N, C-alpha and C positions, 0 to 999 in steps of 0.2 A: 656627898651623896650624889650619885649619877642621877640625873634628870630621867623621868619615865621616856620610854620611846613610845611614838605614836603607835605602834603596832601592838604595844600593850593592851590595848582596849579590844584590839582583834584577838590576839592570842594572848592570855593572861600568863605571867610570869611562872604562877605556881604550878601551872599545868603543864608546860614546855619547858621548864627551866628558868631560873632566877637571872638577875643579873650577872651572877658570875659563870653563867651558861652550863652550869651542872645540868645534868639529867633529871627529869623528875621520875619518881618512884612509881609514878603512874604507868602501866604497861602500855598504853595507847601511844601510837606514834602519831605523828602530824598528819599523816595521810588518812589514817583510821579516823583522826577527829573530823577532817573534811568531809570523809565519804558519810559521815554520820550526821554531820550538823547541816550540811548542804542539800537544799531541797532539791529534788529532780523529779519533773514531770515530762511524761510524752509529749511531742507537738500535737497542737489540736489538729491540723490538717497537713496534709504532705507538702502544701504550699508553704508552710512556714519554714521548712527547713531545706528549701530549694534556695539553689543559688541564683540569683537574676540573669536571665540571658542576655547579655549586652551586645552579642555578634550582630554584625549588620544582616539585614535580609539576604537570602539568597538570590543572584542574579535572576533575571528572566529566563524563560527557555529560548534557544535561539531560532530564529524565522525559518520556517520550512527552506529547502534548499529551492532556487528556480530550477527550471527544466532544464536537463542537460541537453547540451548541444553536439554537434557530430566533431568529437574530438576523437583523436587516436587512442588516447589512453581508455575513454569510453567504450568505443567500439572494439576495440582490440585487447583490451585488458579486462575490465570492468565486467562486461557482459560475457568474455569468456570465461572468466573466473567463476560467474555465476551459473552459467550453465555447466560447467565442471562440478559445482556444489550438488547442482539438481541430480545430475547423473549419479553422484558418488551416493546421495542418500536415497534415490530410488530403488537400489538394489535392495536396502533392507525393508522398504516398505512393500514391495513386491513379494518377500518373503513372508509377510505377513497375512496374504490373502488367503482366505478360506470361503468356502461355500456358505452361501447365507440364505436364511428363508424367508427374510422380509427386507424392505428397502431401508436404507438409513434414514436417520431423522433428518430432516431439514431445519436449519437454523430458523428460527423465530424473526420475523421481520415485520414490525409493527405497522398497520396501516395508517396512513396519514393523507392530507391534501396534496394537491398537486401545486407546482411551480411552473409559469411560463418563461422560457427561454428561447433565443435564437441561439442555435447552436447547430455544429458541426457533427453529423452522425457516421459513426462508421461500423459497417458491416464485416466480418471476416469469415472465409469458410475454406475448409480444405477441399481441394479439388479432387474427386472420386475416392472420397472416404469409404463408401459404401462398398466399394470393388478392392478394399485391403482385406488381405486373407485374415478370416475369423471363423474358421470352421472348427476348431479345438481350442481347449485351454490355454495352450503353449502360444498359439496366434494371437488369442484375446490377450494375454499377459503382454505380447511383444506391442500391441495396439495401444493398451493402457499406457506401456513405457513411453511410447512416441506422443501420445497426447499429453501426459504429464509434462514433458520436456517442451513441447511445441506451444502449448497453450500458456503453460505457466511464465514463459519468456515472453510471448506476445501480450500477456497480461501485465507483466512488469513493465514493458516498453511504453505501453498505452499509459500507465500511472503517471511514469516519468515526464510524460508529455503533458501532464494536468488531464489525461481524460478518466472520465467518471466510467469505471466497469459497470454494464448493468448486468448482464446475464451470459452464461455459457449456454451455448446452442449446440452442445454436444461436440460438433467437429467444427467450432467457430466460435464469435464471442460478438458480442454489441458494446460499443462504447460512444460517450460522446464527450464532444470539445466545447469549451466556453462558458461554463458555469460561474467561472472566475473572471470574465471580461464581457465588456458589452461591444468589442471591437470585431467587426464581421472577419476581417482579414487574418486578424492574429487569430481567431479561433480557427478556421480553416489550415492556416500555415501549420498549428500544431498538430492538428489531424494528419495532414499530407507529410509533415517530419516524422511523426510515427509510423506511417504507413512506410514511407522511406528506409526508416532504420530497422523496421521488421522484415522487410524485403533482403535488405543488406545481410541481416543475423540470419535469417534462415537460409539462404543459399550458401553463404560461406563459412558458416559455423554449424549450425543443426543439422542440415542434411548432410554434411562431410560425417558428422557423427553417428548419424543413420546406418550410412553405408559401412562403417569400420564396425559395426555392432552386427552387420548382416541384415539390417531392416530396409525396406524399401524407401528410396526417397519419395518425397510428397512434394506438392506444390499447393498454392493457394491464392485466393483472390481477396481483394479488399475494394470495397465500395464507400464513396463517402460523398455526402449531400449537406447544404446549409439550409436552414429556414427556421420558422418557428415550429417548437415544441412544447408539450405540457409533458413535464416529467411527473408522476405519481407513483404512489404504492396503492396497488389495488388487491381486493380478494376479502377473506375472512379474517376476524380479529383472533381466531385460535391459531393463527400463525400460517393458516394458507393463504399467502398473498405472495405479492412478486412486486419489483420495480419495473415499470414501463415507460416507454416514451410514447407519447400519443402524437400523431400528427402526419400529413402527407410526406414531410421529409423524411421520417423514418421508413415509410412505405417503401417510398421511391428509391431510398438507398438500397433496401432488402432487394427490390427488382433488378436493380441496376447490375447485380452481381451475375444475373442470369446472361448478361451480354459478354462476359467474359467466362466461356465454357472451359478455357485452357488454362486460367490464372491470370495474374495481372494486379494493376490498379486502375479504377476506374472514378470518374468524377462526375457529379450530378452538374447540369452547365450553370447553377448558381454558385456551386463550389470550384468550378473551374473558372470562373470571372474574377475568383479574388486570390487565385495562386499567381507567382512572379510571370512578368510577360516571357522570359526566357523558359520557363518551363512550360507556359500555355503553348509556345511553337513546337513544342514536342508531343502535344496531343495529338490523337485521332478520333475522329469522329465515329461514334458507335451507332448513330442513329436515334429515332426515338424509342423511348422506354415504355414498355407494355403496360398500360391501365394509368400512364403518369401524363398530367396536362397542365399548362398554363393556367393562372385564372381565367383568362379568356377563351380556354378550350383549344387552344394549340397545341400539339403534342409536345413533350417536355423530352428533352435529348440527353445523352451522356457521352462522355468523353474517355478515352482510354489515354493514361500518363504514361509518357515514354521516357522520363527523367529517372535516372537510377544514381545511386551512390558507386560511384568507382571502387575497384578492388585491384589490389591493394589501396587501401587508403593512402591519398596523398594530401 
């Protein structure tokens, strides 16, 4: 007699066939039996049916790139591509302009406390902006296009040299450099580097673009000075606030632009002392800045920087 199989306890022979492997008269199949006799309950929580994630954690995000330097690829490829993209996108945006009854909502800027820095402050201003033709909607449309292309690129260059853009003054901008370093020479160098690149890009790429579209060429002036500044947000909590730089350094840089009625790059005396000596030798004395003084009461002066990037770039 054959020995009973160990499986006989789980699946009795009388139900699924005897030892002679003949089928049972029971119409239930093997799988019907399993379905009827095997208990099944839904998992109590989604986590009980999940496969554990054993993959390694994702790598940390890459560090932000360092400020771009004067390379042929940057000045003659990347920036030109960027300006072309702005010009192409601009046409679509201009087509969406309609007459409005109210001013657009300003972005909410939370009010916070100030922080003290030693900073290089930059002011930029378009020369003779109010004299541009703006008598009709077509003129105003062209002015908007020029402002968009010019200001957008100046802001981008400022940011690439670690400048913090504070505000748009309509026909210009204000930015400061040095929030990421305590090195005075490095702060001024970043601001002056940005100013030189701005001048290069505008006169060799942006102005030619304007002329190709039948728009007038424009000129601009930049003033930079260095000193103690308190950066703060002021205003009301309802959103009527702004980001400001408080101190004589900001006021002096703003006044310094008046000494360049036809455009150029000007430096306050503190900033001029911190640039390379070969650049200092290109500076021209602009004389005292109105209402600006040293702590001892002596008039505070400015200099016009004569150094420029050459074109074509070598």
